[in-house]
N, C-alpha and C positions, 0 to 999 in steps of 0.2 A: 195427566198429572206429571209435573216435572220434578221427579225425585232426585235427590243428591245425597252424597255422603261426604263428610268433611273429616280430614285426617290432620291432626296436629301432633308433632313429635319433636323431641330434642335429643341429640346425641352428645352434647357437651364437647369435650376435646378429642376423645378417642373415636374414630369413625366406626359406625355401625350401619346395618342395612335393614330396611323395612319393606314388606311386600303386602299388597292387598289382594284378596281373592274373592271371586264371585262364581258360584257353581263349579268350584274346583279349578277355575282358570285364573291366571294372574292378570289383574286389570291395572295394576300400578306397582312399580318397583323403584326404589330410590336408595342409593348408597353403593359402596360404603362412603359415608360422608360424616361431617361433624356439624355442630351448631343446631339451631332451631329452624323448623320448616313447617309449612302448611300446604295442603292440597285439597281441592274440592273436585269431585268427579260425579258425572251423571249416573243414575241407576235406572234399570228398567222398572216399570211399574209393578211387575210381579216378583221383584226381588224380596226375599225374606231374610236371608242371612248373608253377612259379609264377614270374611275371615281375615285375620291379620297375622302375619308371621314376622317376628322380630329376630333377625340374625345378628347376635351380639358378637363383638370383637373378641378374639381369643385372649386379649390382654385382660387379666383379672381385675384391673382398675377401671374398666369401662363402666359408664353410667348412662342411663337412658330412661325416657318415659314417652308414652304416647296416649292420646285420647282420640277415639273415633266417635263421630256423632252424625245423626240425621237432623234435619231441621228441628231445632228446639229440643232435641232429645239426645242427651249424651248416652252413648253405649259404654258403660263403665262397669266392670266387675269389682264391687267393693271387696277388699280383703276380708276374709272370714265372714262375708255376708253382712258386714256392719255398716249400715247406711249413715251412721254418725261420723264416719271417717271421711276426711277430705283429702284427696290425693294430690290435687294440683292447686297452685296458688298464683294470685295475680302479682307478677313481678313489678308492676307499675304502682301497686298500692304503697302508700306511705308507711304502712305497717309491715310491709314485706321485709323479712330478714333471712339471711343465710350466713352460716359459719361452718368452719371445718377445723377440727382439732386432731392432731396427729401425735401419737406417742409410740416410741420404740418399746417393744416388749422383750425381745430376746434376739440373739444372733444365731443364724443357722449353723454357725460353727460349733454351737453347743449341741451335743447329742440330744435328739428328741425335739428340738425347736423347729417346728414347721407350721405352715398355715393350718393344717387339719388339727394339730394338737392344740394350738392356741384358741382356735374357734371352738373346739370341744370344751375347753376350760371355760370360755366365756359363757356358753349356753348351759353350763353345769350349775350356775348360781345366779339368781335374779339380781344380786347386788352388782354384778358385772355388766348389766345392760341399762341401768337407769340410776340417777341420783335419788337419794331418799328411799331406796328400796330396802325394807326391813327384812323381808323374807330371804332365806338362803336356799330356797327350793330350786329345783331344776327348771329352766325356762321351757315352756310348752308353746308349740305353735298355736296361734290364735288366742292365747291366754289374755284375760282381762284383769288388770291390776289397779287398785286404788293406791295412789302414791301419797295422798294427803299432804300436799306441800303446805308450807306455813301460810297462814292467813285464812280469811273467811270465804275461801273460794269454793269449797265443796270437796269432793273426794279426789278430784284430779285424776280421773281414770284414763288409762292408756290401753290400747290393744296392741299386742306384739305379734309379729310374724317372723318366721325363721326361713331363710333362704340358704339351705345347706350347700347348694351348688355354687352360690356366690359368696359363701362364707360370711354371711351378714344377718343381722337382725334389724327390724324396723319397728319403732314404737310410734303409733299414731295416737294423737290426742282424741278423746271423745268430748262431747259438748260440755260436760261439767268440769273440764280441765281449764285452769286459769290461762293457759297459753294456746287454747284452741282457737282456730285450726292450725295444726302444725304436725311435724313428724321429725324424728331423728333416725338416722341409719348408722349402725356401728358395723364396720367391715374390717376383716383381717386381711392384710395384704403383705406381699413380700417386695422389698426394695433394697437394692445394694447389699444383698446377703443378710438382711435383717428383717424381722417380722414386726409389723406395726399394727396398731388398732387405730382406725380412722373414723372419727365421728363427724357426720355432717348433719346439720339441722336447718330446717326450712319451714316457713309458715307466714301467716298474716295475723297472728294472735296479738295479745296485749304485750306491752313492754318490749317492742322489737329491738331497740338499741341496747337495753340492759341484757337482753337475751344474747346478743352478739358479744357484748363487752365481757360478760361473765362466763362465756362458754369455756374458756381455757381453764379457769379455776374449778368450775363445776364438774366438767368431764375429766379434768386432771385428777380429781379425787377418786372418781370411778376407775379411771385407768390405773391408778396406783394400787388399788385393791386387786385388779386383774394381774398386774405385773408381779406383785408379791406372791400371789398364788401360783402363777406359772413358774417363777423362779424357785419357789419352795418344792414344787413337784419335779422340776428338772434336776434339782440338786440331789434328790434321793437316788441312790444307786450310782451316782457319778462322782462321788467324793474322791479327790486325789488321795492316793495312798490309803484309801479306805477309811479316812478320818472324817467321821460325821460331825465333828465340831467345825470343820471348814465350811465357809460360805464363799462361793466363787461367782455368784450372780448377784447384782445389786440393782436396786430400784433407782433409776436415774431421775425420777420425779421427786424423790424424797428430799426434804429440806436439809438433811444432813449428808446427802450424797456429795462426795468430793472426787476430783480427778486432777492429777498433775502429771507433768512429764519434764524430766531433767536430762539434758544431753551434754556429755563431756567428751572432748577430744582426748584420745589416749596416745596415739602415735601416727606417723605417716607411713604409708606403704612404700615410700621412697627409701625408708630405713630398712635395711636387710633384716628379715625375720618378722617384720610387723605385718601381721595378717589376722583375719578373724579367728581362725583356729587357735593361733598362739595366744591371743589376748583372752579368748574364752577359757582356755586351759589354765592361764594364770589366775583368772577370776575364781575358778572353782577349786584352785589349789589351796585357798586360805579363806576361812569363814569371815575374816575381817573385811573381805572384799564384796560381801553380799548383803551386809546389814549394818546399820549404825549400832554402836555399843557392843559389838561382838568382841569378846575378850579372847576367845579361843583362836589359835592359829592353825587348827587342824584342817584337813582337806574336807571340802563339802561333799556330803553323801546324799544320794537321792532318797527322799522321804525322811530325812533326819528331822528330829524334833529338838528345838533349842530354846532355852530360857534366856531372854535378853535382859530382864530386870531393868527396864528403861527408866522408870521414874520412881523416886522414893514415895511411899504412901501405900494406901490400901489396895493397889491395883492388882497385885498378884505377881506372877513370874513373867508375864508378858511373853508367852510361849508362841513360837512360830513353827510351821511345818514347811520344809523346803523341798521343792521338786526341781529336777534338772531335765532340760530338753536339749540334748546334745545336737540334734538335727537342726534346731532353731537357734542354737547358740545362746540359750537363755536359761535363767533360773527364776523361779517364782517363790516368794515367801507368802504363805497364808497365815493370818492370825488365827489363834485358837481362842476359846471363850475367856480365858483369864488375861488376855492381852488388852491393854487400856484402849487400843484403837480398833478392837474387834466390833463388827466384821469388816475385814479389808484384806487387800493383797498388794504386793508390789512385784513387778517383773523387771529384771535387769537383762538387757539384751545387747549383744555385741553386733554392730553393724558397720558396713563400709559405705562411705559417702565422699565423693569428690577426692578420691585417692587418700582418704584418711580413715582411721578406725575410731569408732565412737562407742561409748557405753551409754545406753539410753535406759533410764529408769522411769517407769510409769506406775503410778499409784492410784488405787481406786477403792472405794468402800463407802459404808454408811455408819462408821463408828463415831466415837466422841471427837470433839475438837476439829470438825471438818475444815473450817476456814484457816485455823492455825496450821493444820496439816498441809494445806496448799501453800500458805505463805512461807513456811519454813522449809519446804521441800528442797529448794535450791541450796541452802546452806547445809542442811543435814546430809543430803546425798553428795554434795560437793566435797565434803570431808572424806566420805567413803571412796569417791572417785579419785581423789588425790592420792590415797594410799595405793590404789590399783595402778595409777599412772606411774608413780614412783617405782613400783616393783617392776613393771613392764620395761620402763626405760633403763633401769639399772641392769636388768638381764640382757637387754639388747646391747647396751654399752660394753658389757662383759662378753659379748658374742655367744650368749646362751640363747639358743633358738628353739629349744624344746624342753619339756619337763619330764622327769622320770615317771613312768606309769606305775 
């Protein structure tokens, strides 16, 4: 009897290694390498068990799969013992689909933001792992859930597995799911000092192109819930100046999220006295240099609270809380709840570029009038910058190179 074992595996872009064992001895080894491969090996007639060892890359973004089979018999361990699950899909099928959606969750510069924390939040609530999830219960390994998607399709059941080591969950469709066979994996990863949730979907079920085309919006809604929860939890206990009305993390997937940056030249370092420290000290010497509509000319104080009264109407006092970062040569104004643009913040930072000193104002938030906020940022902060520039140049002209402390 000519017995054989067939091994098929894919390591995608990041190299991994696979080994095949028989009676404790290595009979095949391949890697580290990338892409998809196949190998068929002869087996002795008395062979009963073949072992596989997958040596994954240390890169947390690595992805891989393998299937080992004897003639006409796949040796596959179904997750959770569920034989309705399909693990592998024919990539040549007209119905094959694949998509990937990536969303930034938080920055590691924010205290508490790391892979373990975000993964822990994701598996704390079923609404963070699948669209149309009504339950807010904690995710359980091997749990079975009926999603009941719209239409006459049935209960649309999924089976969920948790891979804590890989910081991921995978939802497999079962036979009564409209998109069966298919699976999605949600993985928490770190890239460029930020934490992301990456959702990859694959299968050969119905509506393959719609599945791909709508993936961004469908999973974007799920990501938004996760991001809001993470930001809410990170904000607690980290409030600048102990002010719990401040919100300093914002959901970038929100429709009202806004961001802008305005840069203005203040002076040239070729002018005696023009340097970062001097311009920063001038900026914090007068409240009119840190915010529009500031009437007071008092010196800026760390953690001060100021009512700007920006707009006539029922908005309130438009209160801000200001923090000073001397080491970073910056100040940040956070809106409080009675501010028309709450929640939001602006940071004004003094920087040096190409032998010149600039003031750079960056604004961010999810408050009212997001597009107006962005469009008018240049003119609004341009007026504030002009006041600062005039003061700096007047002092330099008068050979005043420092301020009284």
